[in-house]
Structures are given as C-alpha cells and as structure tokens.
N, C-alpha and C positions, 0 to 999 in steps of 0.2 A: 505493500499499500504505500501511496508517495505519501511525505508529510505535508504538516500542515506550513504555509509561509503569513509573518507577520504581511497585512497588507494596508495598513492603517492604523493611525494614533502615535505615541498618546494623547486623548482627551481628558485633562486633569478634572477631579471633582472632589467634593467633600465627601456626599452620601448620594450617587446615582441611584443608585438601585432603591432605596426610600427604606430598607430595611431600619434605620437608626442604629446602625452598630456605631459603638465607639473609635472611628478611624480618623489620622491625622490627616490623611492626604490620601487621593485614589486616582490609578489610571484607568481608565478603558482601552483595549484592544483589539482592531480588527483581523483573525487570522480568515484564512480563506484555502481548501483542497477543492479544485474543482470545479464546479459551480456552489458548493458549500459554502457558506459564512456562518460563521461563529463571532461575539465577544465574546471577551475574557478580561475580566475586569481585577487588577491587581492593586490591593490594600494594604496599608502602614496602618498597623494595629496603632490604639489609642497609645501616645507617651512614649512610642519607637522612632519617629521620624529622626529624633536628637540623641538618642541613645548611643553611644560610643561602644557599648562590646557585644554588638550583636555578631551572631556569625556572620561568616565573611559571605556567604550566598546571600543575608538579608543585605549585610550592607550595598554589594554590587545592587541588588535592585532597588534600590531606594535610589544609587546615584542612575542609574539609568532610568529609569523612570519602569521599572517593571520588567522592561524587554528580555535581562537574561532570566529572569522568571519563568517565562513564556519558553522562549527557547529553550528552554528542557525538557519539555513537552512536546514537541512538532512533530518527533515521530510517534507518537504513540494515537490509537486509533480513535479514542477520544478524550478530547484536551478536557482541560479542569476549564470550571466557569467562571471561577476565584481564586485564588493567589495571594494568601495572607501572609505578610512580614511580619512574624512575632520575635520575642526575644530569644524562642526555641529551635527557630528557624521556620521555615515557610511553609504552612497548615494551605495544602491542596484540596479543593472540592469541586466534584463533578455531577452537573445538576441536571 
C-alpha cells in the first residue's frame, strides 16, 4: 500500500475540534493517499509548550508544528486522527 503524503497545513488553532480539551496549541494537517484525504490534529497538552524536559520526539513536534509526529505514521494503513504532545511522549488516537 502506498504511504500517506502531507498535502496541506499546518493550520494553527486553539481548540478547533470544540472538545474543550486543555491544549496550549494545535495544528491541523491534511494528508492524502490516492483520492482519500484526512485531517490529522497535532495538539500540545496544556502546560507542555514551554516545558524544557520533554522527550525528543515531543520537542521536535513542537518545533516543526507537528510535521515530524505525522511523518512517523505515513506508512500506516490507518493514520491517526489526533496526536497529542504530552510530557510522557506522543499519544496517538485513531478515529
């Protein structure tokens, strides 16, 4: 199966999904494969944006507005719908 490609984004938001989660910032990215398109939300959990001791993958995701977090999953058949940057690592949700 061919990998997903990032085709748009990032679009910055505070709580685009309207779920009321405590997030510092979020970015929406569009990914595509063939004629299929999906949106992946990458969100930084509240209080983590300025935290200096985050795992490397989390710090990288903040620096590149979530791109690296998405790139970790482009070879998967079912990509995540949401990736949350936490102090313990990246939390992935599929939707």
